[in-house]
ZAMARGU-4260 file (C-alpha; in steps of 0.2 Angstrom, whole numbers, plus 5000, padded with zeros to 4 digits):
<rodrens>
0) 5068/4990/5052 | 5056/5001/5041 | 5052/4996/5024 | 5043/5006/5010 | 5030/4996/5000
5) 5026/5005/4983 | 5011/4998/4974 | 5008/5004/4956 | 4990/5002/4950 | 4984/4995/4933
10) 4974/5008/4924 | 4955/5009/4927 | 4957/4998/4943 | 4945/5009/4954 | 4931/4996/4955
15) 4943/4982/4960 | 4952/4994/4972 | 4935/4998/4981 | 4930/4980/4982 | 4946/4974/4990
20) 4948/4990/5001 | 4940/4983/5017 | 4952/4968/5017 | 4967/4979/5013 | 4963/4991/5027
25) 4960/4976/5039 | 4979/4971/5036 | 4984/4989/5039 | 4974/4991/5055 | 4983/4975/5061
30) 5000/4983/5058 | 4994/4999/5066 | 4988/4990/5081 | 5004/4981/5083 | 5013/4998/5083
35) 5022/4994/5066 | 5014/5006/5054 | 5022/5022/5051 | 5012/5029/5036 | 5000/5022/5023
40) 4990/5030/5009 | 4985/5030/4991 | 4992/5041/4977 | 4977/5050/4968 | 4978/5049/4949
45) 4975/5068/4948 | 4980/5083/4959 | 4966/5081/4971 | 4963/5074/4988 | 4947/5067/4981
50) 4950/5061/4963 | 4933/5054/4961 | 4931/5043/4945 | 4949/5046/4941 | 4954/5035/4955
55) 4972/5031/4961 | 4988/5027/4953 | 4995/5017/4967 | 4999/5017/4986 | 5013/5019/4998
60) 5015/5010/5015 | 5030/5012/5027 | 5030/5000/5041 | 5041/4990/5052 | 5046/4972/5047
65) 5059/4960/5054 | 5067/4958/5037 | 5066/4963/5018 | 5059/4945/5015 | 5046/4948/5028
70) 5041/4964/5021 | 5040/4956/5003 | 5030/4942/5009 | 5017/4954/5018 | 5016/4964/5002
75) 5014/4949/4991 | 4999/4944/5001 | 4990/4961/4999 | 4972/4960/4994 | 4975/4973/4981
80) 4988/4962/4973 | 4976/4947/4973 | 4962/4958/4966 | 4973/4964/4951 | 4974/4982/4957
85) 4993/4982/4958 | 5002/4979/4942 | 5019/4981/4951 | 5025/4981/4969 | 5042/4987/4975
90) 5048/4984/4993 | 5064/4993/4999 | 5072/4997/5015 | 5068/5014/5022 | 5078/5025/5033
95) 5069/5039/5042 | 5079/5055/5043 | 5066/5069/5045 | 5056/5075/5054
</rodrens>
């Protein structure tokens, strides 16, 4: 089943985000390579694809996991969480309808 993982950043976390990004992306690449990643990306803190120093307000990941518990466990191990980038992470089942 698909699950959405919504990470909400603490304010002024761009430096921590950039430092943890390689490890964060490595885990996403593993999901992609396993055919389990549907979509992933950050939420710019301003209305721009390149927010510069404004940074990001969070991230969204939609991926396939065996259960809600497995998705939560994967999210709990995210390098952004360990680095203090995320202040809160929500994991919910996701049902794709369109397109």
